[in-house]
C-alpha positions, 0 to 999 in steps of 0.5 A, spaced: 274 770 444 271 772 450 269 779 446 267 775 440 262 771 444 260 777 448 258 781 441 254 775 439 250 775 446 249 783 445 246 782 438 241 777 440 239 781 445 238 788 441 234 785 436 233 790 431 236 796 435 242 799 432 249 795 434 255 798 434 262 794 435 268 797 436 274 793 432 269 787 431 263 785 427 257 784 430 255 776 431 248 775 429 244 770 433 244 762 432 238 763 427 243 767 422 248 765 417 253 770 413 251 770 406 256 774 403 262 778 407 268 781 404 274 782 409 276 790 409 282 794 409 285 801 409 287 805 404 280 806 400 279 813 396 275 819 399 267 820 397 263 827 397 256 827 395 256 820 392 252 814 391 255 807 391 251 802 389 255 795 390 253 788 388 252 782 394 252 775 391 249 771 396 251 764 397 245 762 401 237 762 401 234 766 406 230 772 409 230 778 413 237 780 411 241 785 415 248 789 412 254 791 416 257 797 414 265 797 416 269 804 418 274 799 422 280 802 418 278 809 417 280 815 422 274 819 422 266 818 423 263 815 417 256 819 415 251 815 411 245 819 409 241 813 406 241 806 404 237 802 400 237 794 398 234 791 392 235 785 387 239 786 381 236 786 374 242 787 371 248 792 372 246 798 376 239 797 375 234 793 380 228 789 379 222 794 378 218 796 384 223 792 389 227 797 392 227 797 400 230 802 405 235 800 410 235 802 417 239 802 423 235 803 429 229 805 425 233 811 422 234 812 415 241 815 416 247 812 421 254 815 423 259 810 424 264 812 429 272 811 426 274 804 428 267 801 428 262 797 425 254 797 425 249 792 423 242 794 420 235 792 422 233 786 418 230 788 412 223 784 409 227 781 403 228 774 401 234 772 397 235 765 393 242 762 393 246 765 388 242 771 387 245 778 387 243 784 391 244 791 390 246 795 396 246 803 395 250 808 400 249 815 399 255 818 402 255 826 403 262 826 405 267 828 405 269 821 408 276 821 408 280 815 407 275 809 406 275 802 409 274 798 403 276 791 399 280 793 393 279 787 389 272 785 388 272 782 381 265 785 381 262 791 378 261 797 383 257 803 380 258 810 382 253 816 382 254 824 384 248 826 389 243 822 392 241 816 388 240 811 393 233 809 391 233 810 384 230 804 380 234 807 374 241 806 372 242 812 369 245 816 374 251 811 375 256 814 370 262 811 373 264 804 375 270 801 379 272 794 381 272 795 389 267 795 395 267 800 400 264 800 407 259 794 405 262 788 410 257 783 410 250 781 408 247 776 413 240 772 413 235 768 417 237 762 412 232 757 409 235 751 410 242 752 412 245 751 419 251 755 419 257 758 415 263 756 412 269 761 412 274 761 406 280 765 409 286 766 405 290 771 400 289 773 393 288 765 391 281 765 396 280 772 394 279 770 387 285 774 383 285 772 376 277 769 376 273 773 371 269 779 373 262 778 375 262 771 374 262 768 381 268 763 379 272 764 385 273 757 389 269 759 395 263 761 390 264 755 387 264 751 393 257 755 395 254 752 389 257 745 390 253 745 397 247 748 394 247 742 389 249 736 393 249 739 400 250 732 404 252 725 403 246 725 397 240 730 397 237 735 401 237 742 403 243 746 403 246 746 410 252 751 410 253 758 407 260 760 405 263 767 406 270 769 402 275 772 407 280 772 402 285 779 401 290 779 396 297 779 398 295 778 405 300 774 410 299 769 416 305 772 420 306 780 418 302 786 416 303 787 409 307 794 408 301 796 402 296 796 408 290 795 403 293 788 403 291 787 410 293 786 417 296 779 418 292 773 419 294 773 426 291 780 427 284 779 423 282 772 424 278 773 430 274 778 426 274 776 419 273 768 420 271 767 428 266 773 428 262 771 422 254 769 424 253 762 425 261 760 423 262 753 424 268 751 419 274 755 417 278 753 411 285 756 411 289 757 405 294 762 407 302 762 407 305 763 400 306 770 401 310 769 407 314 764 403 315 769 397 317 775 401 321 771 406 317 775 411 319 772 418 317 775 424 320 781 426 323 782 419 327 776 420 328 770 414 322 766 415 323 759 417 318 753 416 317 753 424 315 760 424 309 759 419 307 752 423 307 756 429 302 761 426 298 756 424 298 753 431 296 760 433 290 760 429 288 753 430 288 754 437 283 760 436 278 757 432 278 751 437 277 756 443 271 758 439 268 751 438 270 752 430 273 747 426 279 749 422 281 745 415 288 746 413 289 747 405 296 745 403 300 751 399 300 750 391 306 750 387 309 757 385 315 755 380 315 760 374 313 766 379 317 771 382 316 768 388 320 761 387 327 760 389 329 753 391 329 755 398 322 757 398 320 751 395 323 747 400 319 751 405 313 750 401 314 742 401 316 742 409 310 746 411 305 742 406 308 735 409 306 738 416 299 740 414 298 733 411 301 729 417 301 733 423 293 732 425 293 739 428 287 741 423 281 738 423 281 736 416 286 737 410 284 739 403 290 738 399 290 743 394 297 742 392 296 735 390 290 737 386 293 743 382 300 741 381 303 739 374 304 731 375 310 732 370 313 738 375 310 738 382 313 745 383 309 748 378 301 749 377 298 744 372 298 749 365 291 747 365 289 751 371 294 756 371 292 763 369 299 765 366 302 768 372 304 761 375 301 762 382 294 764 381 289 759 378 284 761 372 277 759 372 278 752 370 283 752 376 278 755 381 273 749 379 278 744 381 280 747 387 272 747 389 271 740 387 277 738 391 274 739 398 270 733 401 264 736 403 264 731 409 269 735 412 264 741 413 260 741 419 253 743 417 
């Protein structure tokens, strides 16, 4: 936590100067909030002489945007020769005449050392809540294995050569559904006073939500905060960032490294390192249960998972951040389900509900289960794999969160 606090102080002091942070995100001053920030992992493809144009969906209104480029999970320096940002008109096409150059320490190019991140200078651009920005990176390469977020549930556009400043989509002949190197967008908020981080696995990441529709439950929570931000009316008081990674576990790293290091290892960076973080909503543990993945390769026990939660709670409280626990949702019908796994899930959920260890609880289990079979998802909310919600289910999850729990 001391390192996170130090990063915040340094970021506030350097202003527009280039900020490089070893193994951690630069925190902005208290006047900034996270508008969008996917958690990153290792294992992405290499790029050579290509421009990547990615969509950042802002959860909050603000100005003077900055972006974070992450090379945290790569083993070689990342050379970025040009970066541009613009509001999205449609697809890879920006709003005409709106493209701005992004600089780092007043330079249009930047090299990000292996294992580190950089934060850009502030760009004189205003963004609305729910607005999309296109961020274009020209990578002369070869980059080697990229730091990425595999499951974007959004469209990324790729062109050969430097087309970072193009106001046409003509050169962007191929697409992917991942984000590369782009790890954050923060702004000086119009009204928000802090950031809430949705932290978890594929359910939080939005698996099976419709691509490009922004119907992950954290997106929909941001919509709720914008529409009804407090007890009644008033300005939006919190931004939302989604720190979900598909397949992620609380206690152990996943052998498929693109699914991320454990929550215990990444929580300080991905959650507590966010600009203006005030609240974390934690929904994670079902991959630990489904894989019977206890510490050191031992079978998982409920106490193992509870101890992991207690560690995350202690880290949040040491950083003066509230942490809200989400109960684990039903999995019957999925390959993860066994009677033993169900007993573990129920035991852990009872602790989340009754221990008082969290600063609040969102009972996703109660909201999402089939009332005729509480070990199963409600069929109305089931995407078909009996573990991930569909878009309707994502709406139900977002609606289950009592906005009074959030400290905006």
